[in-house]
C-alpha distance (Angstrom), angle and dihedral (degrees) to the residues before:
residue distance angle dihedral
M1 . . .
E2 3.72 . .
E3 3.78 88.5 .
Y4 3.81 91.3 56.5
F5 3.75 90.3 47.7
K6 3.83 90.6 53.7
I7 3.79 91.6 47.4
I8 3.80 91.5 49.3
L9 3.81 91.3 46.3
V10 3.83 92.4 48.6
S11 3.83 89.7 46.1
I12 3.80 91.9 50.6
F13 3.80 91.6 46.1
S14 3.82 92.1 46.1
G15 3.80 90.6 46.8
A16 3.79 90.4 50.5
V17 3.81 91.7 50.1
V18 3.81 92.3 47.1
A19 3.82 90.8 46.0
S20 3.81 90.3 49.8
V21 3.81 92.4 49.8
I22 3.81 91.8 47.3
S23 3.80 90.0 46.3
I24 3.82 91.4 52.2
I25 3.81 91.4 47.9
F26 3.82 92.3 49.3
K27 3.80 91.6 44.6
R28 3.81 91.6 53.6
K29 3.79 91.2 45.5
T30 3.82 91.0 48.8
E31 3.82 91.6 48.5
K32 3.80 90.5 49.4
I33 3.82 92.2 49.8
T34 3.82 90.7 45.7
A35 3.82 90.8 51.4
E36 3.82 91.2 48.9
I37 3.81 91.5 49.6
K38 3.81 91.4 47.8
N39 3.81 91.2 48.5
Q40 3.81 92.2 48.7
F41 3.81 90.9 47.6
E42 3.81 91.1 51.2
M43 3.81 91.0 48.3
N44 3.81 90.8 50.2
L45 3.80 91.2 47.3
T46 3.81 91.5 49.2
S47 3.79 90.2 48.2
Q48 3.80 91.2 50.3
K49 3.80 92.2 47.6
T50 3.80 91.2 47.4
G51 3.81 91.4 49.2
H52 3.79 91.3 47.8
V53 3.80 92.2 48.2
W54 3.82 90.9 48.9
K55 3.80 91.4 49.6
E56 3.81 91.5 49.9
K57 3.80 90.8 49.1
A58 3.81 92.8 46.2
V59 3.80 92.6 48.8
S60 3.80 95.8 44.7
E61 3.80 99.4 39.9
L62 3.80 105.0 32.8
Y63 3.79 121.4 2.9
G64 3.83 97.3 41.3
P65 3.82 95.6 49.4
L66 3.82 90.3 43.9
Y67 3.80 89.7 52.3
L68 3.81 91.9 52.6
H69 3.81 94.1 46.2
F70 3.82 91.9 47.6
S71 3.79 87.9 51.3
R72 3.81 92.2 46.2
T73 3.80 94.2 52.4
N74 3.81 92.4 44.3
R75 3.81 90.4 52.9
A76 3.81 90.1 47.5
I77 3.81 91.5 52.5
K78 3.82 90.1 50.7
R79 3.83 90.3 50.9
Y80 3.77 92.4 48.1
R81 3.78 111.0 102.3
E82 3.75 104.0 145.6
K83 3.74 131.5 6.2
N84 3.79 108.5 -55.2
L85 3.78 110.0 175.8
F86 3.79 93.4 -172.9
L87 3.79 91.7 54.1
E88 3.77 90.4 45.3
E89 3.79 96.6 46.1
K90 3.78 102.3 35.3
V91 3.77 101.8 35.6
M92 3.78 108.6 22.5
K93 3.80 99.1 36.3
E94 3.81 94.7 42.7
S95 3.79 93.7 47.2
N96 3.80 94.4 42.1
E97 3.81 90.5 51.6
K98 3.79 91.6 45.2
I99 3.82 93.2 50.3
R100 3.80 92.2 48.1
N101 3.81 92.1 46.6
L102 3.81 92.9 47.4
L103 3.80 90.7 52.1
L104 3.80 91.7 49.0
E105 3.81 99.1 40.2
K106 3.82 97.7 40.2
S107 3.79 96.7 37.8
Y108 3.81 90.0 126.9
L109 3.82 87.5 69.7
I110 3.80 94.1 53.4
L111 3.78 112.2 105.7
P112 3.83 114.9 -127.3
D113 3.80 93.6 -113.2
L114 3.83 88.4 61.6
F115 3.83 98.7 49.1
E116 3.80 94.0 98.2
D117 3.80 90.9 46.7
A118 3.80 90.3 50.4
N119 3.81 90.8 50.6
N120 3.81 91.2 49.8
L121 3.80 92.1 50.6
V122 3.81 94.2 45.9
E123 3.80 91.0 49.0
H124 3.82 91.8 49.8
Y125 3.81 93.1 47.5
D126 3.81 92.0 46.8
V127 3.80 90.2 55.7
W128 3.83 92.8 42.6
L129 3.81 92.1 51.2
E130 3.81 90.5 46.7
E131 3.81 90.4 52.2
F132 3.80 91.0 46.0
S133 3.79 90.2 51.8
K134 3.82 92.1 49.3
L135 3.80 93.7 48.5
R136 3.80 104.0 34.0
E137 3.79 111.9 19.0
T138 3.79 98.6 61.2
E139 3.79 130.0 96.2
N140 3.81 89.9 -100.2
P141 3.79 105.0 34.8
E142 3.74 112.5 -159.3
V143 3.77 94.1 -115.5
D144 3.78 92.4 171.1
K145 3.79 91.5 59.1
K146 3.75 118.1 105.0
F147 3.75 124.7 -114.2
V148 3.82 113.8 -50.4
F149 3.80 113.0 -99.5
A150 3.81 130.9 176.2
G151 3.81 94.7 -163.1
P152 3.82 95.6 83.8
Q153 3.83 88.3 57.0
G154 3.80 89.2 59.5
Y155 3.81 97.5 -94.2
P156 3.80 107.4 102.3
Y157 3.76 117.4 -176.1
P158 3.84 109.0 -82.1
K159 3.81 96.5 -130.7
N160 3.82 92.7 172.8
S161 3.79 90.1 55.8
E162 3.79 89.9 54.1
K163 3.82 90.2 48.1
N164 3.81 91.1 50.9
F165 3.81 92.2 52.2
I166 3.81 91.6 47.2
K167 3.81 90.3 48.5
K168 3.82 90.8 51.0
Y169 3.82 91.3 47.2
L170 3.80 92.1 52.8
E171 3.81 91.1 45.0
L172 3.82 92.5 51.8
W173 3.80 93.3 42.6
N174 3.80 92.2 50.5
S175 3.81 92.2 48.3
L176 3.81 89.6 53.1
Y177 3.77 103.9 40.4
Q178 3.78 108.8 24.1
């Protein structure tokens, strides 16, 4: 009987040791998996925050102002019936310069699929501002000239580029605030 008791005692002790070792192994494995999950969660959260911050910056510093200036110049063109130098100088010139400058100064916020559109707009506004300068910012401005246009110089307004920027603005705005 004593022999059985020793065997049972050794079995219990061996079982306890094996259970402890297995428990330690599983605990370490569980801690490692938990740490990996926590790390991945933090990386995802940081990525989301970074993406959200970029979108807010892009909307507030580039796409939003572009949207308003596009709208402003479109409304000015609709109001234009006969030569109106104030409308041309104060609205069109200011907005055209602002749009061009935003595209150049905030180019790091322009998404790659809009690079060509940005180039088309900058090129058009460069030519328009050059024409405006030739016709209006001289000692004898050609007051009798019609509204300043860049299209006749081979640089028509890239309407699709404007539409693409407006579409991207609305897309970003909706993803942030809706």
